[in-house]
matplotlib code that plots the C-alpha trace (Angstrom):
import matplotlib.pyplot as plt

x = [15.3, 19.0, 17.6, 14.9, 17.4, 19.7, 16.8, 16.5, 20.2, 19.9, 17.0, 18.6, 21.8, 19.6, 20.9, 17.6, 18.7, 20.4, 17.4, 15.2, 17.3, 17.1, 13.3, 13.3, 15.3, 13.0, 10.0, 11.9, 12.6, 9.0, 7.6, 10.1, 8.6, 5.3, 6.1, 7.7, 4.8, 2.1, 4.4, 4.3, 0.4, 0.0, 2.0, -0.3, -3.3, -1.9, -1.2, -4.7, -6.2, -3.9, -4.8, -8.6, -8.3, -6.2, -8.1, -11.7, -12.7, -12.3, -12.1, -13.2, -9.4, -8.5, -11.4, -10.4, -6.4, -7.8, -9.9, -6.9, -4.4, -6.7, -7.7, -4.0, -3.1, -5.5, -4.7, -1.0, -1.7, -3.9, -2.4, -3.9, -4.0, -4.5, -7.1, -5.2, -3.0, 0.7, 0.4, -1.7, -3.7, -0.8, 1.9, 0.0, -0.4, 3.7, 3.9, 1.7, 3.3, 6.5, 5.3, 3.5, 6.2, 7.1, 3.5, 3.3, 6.1, 4.5, 1.0, 2.6, 3.8, 0.0, -2.3, -3.3, -1.2, 2.0, 1.7, 2.5, 5.7, 5.5, 5.5, 2.8, 0.5, 1.4, -0.2, -3.4, -4.0, -4.1, -1.6, -3.2, -6.7, -5.5, -3.3, -6.6, -8.8, -6.1, -6.3, -10.0, -10.2, -7.9, -9.9, -13.5]
y = [-42.7, -41.1, -38.5, -37.2, -37.0, -35.3, -32.9, -32.1, -30.9, -28.9, -26.8, -26.9, -25.3, -22.9, -24.3, -23.7, -24.1, -27.4, -28.6, -27.6, -29.5, -32.4, -32.0, -32.2, -35.1, -36.7, -35.7, -37.5, -40.6, -40.8, -40.2, -42.7, -45.3, -44.5, -44.8, -48.3, -49.6, -48.2, -50.0, -53.3, -52.9, -51.8, -54.9, -57.3, -55.3, -55.6, -59.5, -60.3, -58.0, -59.7, -63.2, -61.8, -60.6, -63.4, -66.2, -64.5, -65.3, -64.2, -66.2, -64.8, -64.8, -62.6, -60.3, -60.0, -59.6, -56.5, -55.1, -55.0, -54.0, -51.1, -50.3, -50.6, -48.0, -45.4, -46.0, -45.1, -42.3, -40.4, -37.4, -37.9, -34.2, -32.1, -35.0, -34.7, -37.2, -37.9, -38.9, -37.6, -39.9, -39.4, -40.2, -43.3, -44.2, -43.7, -46.4, -48.7, -48.6, -49.1, -52.3, -53.8, -56.2, -57.3, -58.0, -59.8, -62.1, -63.2, -63.4, -65.8, -68.0, -68.1, -67.7, -71.0, -72.9, -71.2, -72.9, -69.6, -67.3, -63.8, -62.8, -65.3, -64.2, -60.3, -61.1, -62.0, -58.6, -55.2, -53.6, -50.0, -51.4, -53.1, -50.0, -47.8, -50.5, -50.4, -47.0, -46.9, -49.2, -46.8, -44.0, -45.3]
z = [-102.3, -102.3, -104.9, -102.5, -99.8, -102.0, -102.8, -99.3, -98.8, -101.8, -100.3, -97.0, -98.5, -100.4, -103.8, -105.4, -108.8, -108.3, -106.4, -109.5, -111.9, -109.8, -109.8, -113.4, -113.6, -110.9, -113.0, -116.2, -114.6, -113.5, -116.8, -118.4, -116.1, -116.8, -120.3, -119.8, -118.2, -120.6, -123.6, -121.7, -121.3, -124.6, -126.0, -124.1, -125.6, -129.1, -128.6, -128.1, -130.5, -133.3, -132.0, -132.1, -135.6, -137.0, -135.6, -135.9, -132.7, -128.9, -125.8, -122.3, -121.4, -124.1, -123.5, -119.6, -120.9, -123.1, -120.2, -117.9, -120.1, -121.2, -117.6, -116.4, -119.3, -118.1, -114.6, -115.3, -117.7, -115.5, -113.5, -110.1, -109.0, -112.1, -113.6, -117.0, -118.7, -119.1, -122.6, -125.5, -127.9, -130.6, -128.1, -127.0, -130.7, -131.1, -127.9, -129.4, -133.2, -131.5, -129.7, -132.6, -133.7, -130.3, -130.1, -133.3, -132.5, -129.2, -131.1, -133.6, -130.5, -129.4, -132.0, -134.1, -131.7, -132.7, -136.3, -138.3, -138.3, -137.5, -141.3, -142.1, -138.9, -140.0, -143.3, -141.9, -139.5, -141.0, -138.7, -138.9, -138.0, -134.9, -133.7, -134.5, -132.4, -129.5, -129.3, -129.6, -126.4, -124.6, -125.1, -124.3]

ax = plt.figure().add_subplot(projection="3d")
ax.plot(x, y, z, "-o")
ax.set_aspect("equal")
plt.show()
């Protein structure tokens, strides 16, 4: 909020260059926030896809978690006014790849009632296939 007040002051003072720099910072902060949210929902999506693939089954709860994560990712990623997106498929894949190990560790706590270590669970799931499936869900 104080950034907006500062922006107002800069504009009132006619300091256009400084105001534009502040706008750039605000845009960067906004995009960073969107990326963090997409990352969080991406991890949730991956956790459930990993559990599905490892256990070779699904539950209604997992299916709904997948649906919700995909819906939130798409909602956050959508540009309201221009109708485009903030992150393209390659950038989304990069975020999913970065979150995969976190998702794998969390899935290891839940899949098979936590009987397997992260490395053991990793051997049961093809990382690239899981990442591709996650991106495909997001792009549907």
